[in-house]
C-alpha positions in Angstrom: -45.4 44.6 -13.7 -43.0 42.8 -11.4 -44.6 43.9 -8.1 -47.9 44.6 -6.3 -49.7 47.8 -7.6 -52.8 49.8 -6.4 -54.5 49.0 -9.6 -53.6 45.3 -9.4 -54.8 44.7 -5.9 -57.8 46.7 -6.7 -58.6 44.6 -9.6 -58.0 41.5 -7.4 -60.5 42.4 -4.6 -63.2 43.3 -7.2 -63.4 39.6 -7.9 -64.8 39.1 -4.3 -67.7 41.4 -4.4 -69.7 39.1 -2.0 -67.3 39.9 0.8 -67.9 42.3 3.6 -67.1 46.0 2.4 -64.5 46.2 5.1 -62.5 42.9 4.4 -60.2 44.9 2.3 -58.1 47.8 3.5 -56.1 50.5 1.5 -53.1 52.2 3.0 -52.7 54.7 0.2 -50.5 52.4 -2.0 -52.0 49.0 -1.9 -55.3 47.1 -1.1 -54.6 44.6 1.7 -57.0 41.8 2.8 -57.7 41.9 6.5 -56.4 38.2 6.7 -53.1 37.3 5.4 -51.4 34.0 5.2 -48.1 33.1 6.8 -45.8 30.2 6.3 -44.0 30.0 9.8 -43.7 26.6 11.0 -42.5 26.1 14.7 -40.0 23.6 15.9 -38.2 23.2 12.4 -36.2 20.2 13.5 -39.5 17.9 13.4 -39.7 15.6 10.6 -43.0 16.8 9.5 -41.4 20.1 8.3 -39.6 18.0 5.6 -42.8 16.5 4.1 -45.3 19.5 4.4 -45.8 21.6 1.5 -47.4 25.2 1.3 -48.1 25.3 -2.1 -51.6 24.2 -2.1 -52.5 26.3 0.8 -51.1 29.5 -1.1 -53.1 28.6 -4.0 -56.3 28.1 -2.0 -55.6 31.5 -0.3 -55.3 33.3 -3.5 -58.5 31.6 -4.8 -60.5 32.7 -1.9 -59.5 36.5 -1.6 -56.3 36.3 0.3 -53.6 38.0 -1.6 -51.2 39.0 1.0 -48.4 36.3 1.7 -45.9 36.4 4.6 -42.7 34.4 4.7 -39.1 34.7 5.7 -35.9 33.1 4.3 -35.2 31.1 7.5 -38.6 29.5 7.5 -37.9 25.6 7.2 -34.6 26.2 5.9 -35.7 28.4 2.8 -38.5 25.8 1.8 -41.4 28.0 2.7 -40.2 30.7 0.1 -39.5 28.0 -2.4 -43.0 26.6 -2.0 -44.7 30.0 -2.4 -42.5 30.5 -5.5 -43.9 27.1 -6.9 -47.4 28.2 -6.3 -47.0 31.6 -7.8 -45.3 30.4 -11.0 -48.2 27.9 -11.6 -51.0 30.4 -11.1 -49.3 33.2 -13.1 -48.2 30.9 -15.8 -51.9 29.8 -16.1 -53.1 33.2 -16.2 -55.3 32.7 -12.9 -53.4 35.7 -11.2 -51.2 38.4 -12.2 -48.0 39.5 -10.3 -49.4 42.9 -9.6 -52.4 41.4 -7.8 -50.4 39.6 -4.9 -48.4 41.5 -2.2 -45.4 39.2 -1.1 -43.4 40.0 2.1 -40.3 38.2 3.2 -37.7 38.7 6.1 -33.9 38.7 6.7 -31.9 38.6 9.8 -32.1 35.0 10.9 -29.4 32.6 9.4 -31.5 30.4 7.2 -29.1 27.3 6.7 -30.5 25.2 3.8 -32.6 22.3 3.1 -32.0 19.5 3.9 -30.6 20.6 7.3 -26.8 20.4 7.1 -25.0 17.9 9.1 -22.8 20.6 10.5 -24.7 23.7 10.7 -21.6 25.6 12.1 -19.7 24.6 9.2 -22.5 26.0 6.8 -22.3 29.5 8.5 -18.4 29.3 8.4 -18.3 28.4 4.7 -21.5 30.5 3.4 -21.2 33.5 5.6 -17.8 34.0 7.1 -15.5 32.8 4.6 -17.8 34.2 1.9 -17.2 37.5 3.3 -20.8 38.4 4.3 -20.1 38.8 8.0 -17.2 38.4 10.7 -17.8 36.2 13.4 -18.4 38.8 15.9 -21.3 40.1 13.7 -23.1 37.0 14.1 -25.2 36.8 17.3 -25.6 33.5 19.0 -25.0 31.8 15.7 -28.5 32.7 14.7 -28.7 36.4 13.6 -26.9 38.7 11.5 -27.6 42.2 10.2 -24.5 43.2 8.1 -25.4 44.9 4.8 -23.4 42.1 2.8 -25.6 39.4 4.6 -28.8 41.3 4.2 -28.2 42.0 0.5 -27.4 38.2 0.1 -30.5 37.1 1.9 -32.7 39.5 -0.4 -31.3 38.0 -3.7 -31.6 34.5 -2.3 -35.1 35.1 -1.5 -35.8 36.5 -4.9 -34.4 33.2 -6.3 -36.4 31.4 -3.9 -39.6 32.9 -4.6 -39.0 33.1 -8.5 -39.7 36.9 -8.3 -37.8 40.1 -9.7 -39.2 42.3 -6.8 -40.3 41.8 -3.1 -43.1 44.1 -2.3 -42.2 44.4 1.5 -38.9 43.4 2.8 -38.6 43.1 6.6 -35.6 43.3 9.0 -36.3 40.1 11.1 -36.4 40.4 14.9 -33.6 42.8 15.3 -34.1 42.7 19.1 -32.4 39.3 19.1 -29.1 41.5 19.0 -29.9 43.3 22.1 -28.3 42.2 25.2 -25.2 41.0 22.9 -24.5 44.5 21.6 -25.0 48.1 23.1 -27.9 50.1 22.3 -25.6 52.7 20.3 -24.1 49.8 18.3 -27.7 48.3 17.8 -29.2 51.5 16.1 -25.9 51.9 14.0 -26.6 48.4 12.7 -30.3 49.4 11.9 -29.0 52.4 10.1 -26.6 50.2 8.1 -29.5 48.0 7.3 -31.8 50.8 6.2 -29.0 52.4 4.0 -28.9 49.0 2.3 -32.6 48.6 1.9 -32.8 52.0 0.3 -30.3 50.8 -2.2 -32.2 47.7 -2.8 -35.2 50.1 -3.7 -33.2 51.9 -6.2 -32.2 48.6 -7.8 -35.9 47.5 -7.9 -35.3 44.5 -5.8 -37.7 45.6 -3.2 -40.6 48.2 -3.2 -40.7 49.1 0.5 -39.3 47.9 3.8 -40.0 47.5 7.5 -39.4 45.7 10.7 -40.9 42.6 11.9 -40.4 42.1 15.6 -41.6 39.8 18.3 -41.5 41.7 21.6 -39.1 44.6 20.9 -41.7 47.1 20.2 -43.8 45.8 22.9 -41.7 46.0 26.1 -41.4 48.8 28.6 -38.8 51.3 27.8 -36.4 50.2 30.2 -36.3 46.7 29.1 -32.9 45.4 27.3 -34.7 44.5 24.2 -36.8 47.5 24.0 -36.8 49.3 20.5 -37.8 52.9 20.1 -39.9 53.6 17.2 -39.2 57.0 17.2 -35.5 56.5 17.1 -36.1 54.1 14.1 -38.1 56.7 12.2 -35.2 59.2 12.7 -32.9 56.8 11.0 -35.3 56.2 8.0 -35.9 59.9 7.6 -32.1 60.5 7.8 -31.1 57.8 5.3 -34.1 58.1 2.9 -35.3 61.6 3.1 -38.9 62.5 2.9 -39.7 59.6 0.5 -37.8 57.1 2.4 -39.1 53.4 2.1 -39.6 52.4 5.8 -43.3 51.7 5.5 -44.3 48.9 7.6 -44.1 47.3 11.0 -45.1 43.7 12.2 -45.6 42.4 15.7 -47.9 39.9 17.5 -51.2 40.9 18.1 -53.6 38.5 19.7 -56.0 38.0 22.6 -53.1 36.8 25.0 -50.8 39.7 23.7 -52.9 42.8 22.9 -50.1 45.3 24.0 -49.9 46.7 20.5 -53.5 48.2 20.9 -53.5 49.0 24.7 -50.2 49.5 26.1 -48.7 53.1 25.8 -44.8 52.4 25.4 -43.9 54.2 22.5 -43.1 58.1 21.9 -45.2 59.7 19.2 -44.4 62.9 17.2 -45.8 64.9 19.9 -43.6 63.6 22.7 -46.4 61.8 24.4 -46.6 57.9 24.7 -49.1 55.7 22.7 -49.6 52.2 22.0 -47.7 50.6 19.0 -50.5 50.6 16.6 -51.3 54.4 17.4 -47.7 55.4 17.2 -47.4 53.6 13.8 -50.5 55.8 12.5 -48.8 58.9 13.6 -45.5 58.0 11.8 -47.4 56.9 8.6 -46.6 53.4 9.0 -48.9 50.4 8.1 -49.0 47.9 11.1 -49.4 44.1 10.5 -50.5 41.7 13.3 -48.7 38.5 13.5 -49.4 35.2 15.3 -53.3 35.8 15.9 -53.6 32.4 17.4 -50.3 32.6 19.4 -49.2 29.5 17.5 -52.7 27.7 18.7 -51.7 28.4 22.6 -54.9 30.5 22.8 -57.0 27.3 22.8 -56.0 25.5 25.8 -59.5 25.9 27.2 -62.8 27.0 25.4 -63.4 30.8 25.1 -66.0 32.5 27.2 -69.3 33.0 25.3 -69.0 36.6 25.9 -66.1 36.8 23.2 -68.3 35.2 20.5 -71.1 37.7 21.6 -68.5 40.7 21.3 -66.8 39.6 18.1 -70.2 38.5 16.3 -69.0 35.0 16.1 -71.2 33.3 18.2 -72.1 30.4 15.6 -68.3 30.1 14.7 -65.3 28.5 16.3 -62.8 29.8 19.0 -60.4 30.2 16.0 -62.6 32.4 14.1 -63.3 34.3 17.1 -59.5 34.9 17.6 -59.1 35.9 14.1 -61.9 38.3 14.3 -60.2 39.9 17.2 -56.9 40.2 15.5 -58.3 42.0 12.4 -60.7 44.4 14.2 -58.1 46.7 16.2 -56.6 48.5 13.5 -53.8 46.2 11.8 -54.0 46.6 8.1 -53.8 42.6 7.8 -53.7 39.8 10.6 -51.3 37.0 9.4 -52.3 33.7 10.2 -50.6 30.3 9.3 -52.2 27.4 7.6 -50.9 24.4 5.6 -54.3 22.7 5.2 -56.3 24.5 2.4 -59.6 23.3 4.5 -58.4 25.5 7.3 -58.0 28.4 5.0 -61.6 28.0 3.6 -62.7 27.9 7.1 -61.1 31.2 8.0 -62.4 33.1 5.0 -65.8 32.7 6.4 -65.0 36.0 8.3 -64.6 37.7 4.8 -68.4 37.8 4.9 -68.6 39.5 8.4 -68.0 43.0 9.3 -65.2 43.4 11.8 -66.0 43.9 15.4 -66.9 47.4 16.7 -64.6 49.6 18.6 -66.8 49.3 21.6 -66.5 45.6 21.4 -62.9 45.7 21.1 -62.6 48.1 24.1 -64.9 46.0 26.3 -62.9 43.0 25.6 -59.7 44.8 26.1 -60.5 46.5 29.3 -57.8 45.6 32.0 -56.5 42.8 29.9 -52.9 44.1 29.2 -49.9 44.3 31.3 -46.2 43.8 30.7 
């Protein structure tokens, strides 16, 4: 099998019978770990990004119950995908894991360039995108972002090569709100529609299983904001393009203690016309919500947490990092995606697998009066 399956992911979780019974969640199609591993690295121009390698981190995650891996073609100029591919190939070749046990998500939208960083990035865009016919110059926003079907197809197929896979389980349109402010809303949703048409084609070709949108603030802003994305409009597009069995199944956005809006800020219109927080709207629309940036790229730890947080999260004897991850996985996301390069950090984080998630009551106490846009 060339993609994750219900049977495969269930077989995988049975290897970890000592973990808390709520560490894994089922969305009707796959069993997800409540903690997933991501491969984003900020400040890509730094020299350290040329020498780090995610392969050992990925292998450690898979050996410790974390079988959801999140990446994007533009992370570290395609190197994150390639290092995931190396780790998966080695473990599958040895028989340590099976392809159907592992859920792989990648993203397209940002222009990835290539490793090593080209001397003339604008020349790379001209040669590899405009001259190659993937997009016209005016379809590329701030020399960073593109949503033409030709480019998104190229991106998907390049990701498959990087990952050494036949199929990507979840293919995200990456931060589409980047284009808002540069194109009108009508044109923006037309570009979403064209992207979804392509994604349905990629599903039919067996190159992806399902798709979604990974946004930063787009689904979290107030409705009047320039970069606001309406989930109900996106759902209308998915149903129009893909019918009842469309492949739009997932939505990813940040969720952490400093940015808890997806849980508590009612800004998305549901099926009944009323407004709900993003997580609740996703549930109404039958989408699985994935929480990104649970540590806010370590910006949560500029000062020690209040002892009350550890008490509410049942992490009194653990670190503030553990408390933050416990919060991120306890609200309703099917998985909270943390980034880690060092295998030891992954092992530290999986201590949470032995603990039940925080209660709804504890989450509501911690959330009370804590969000504002």
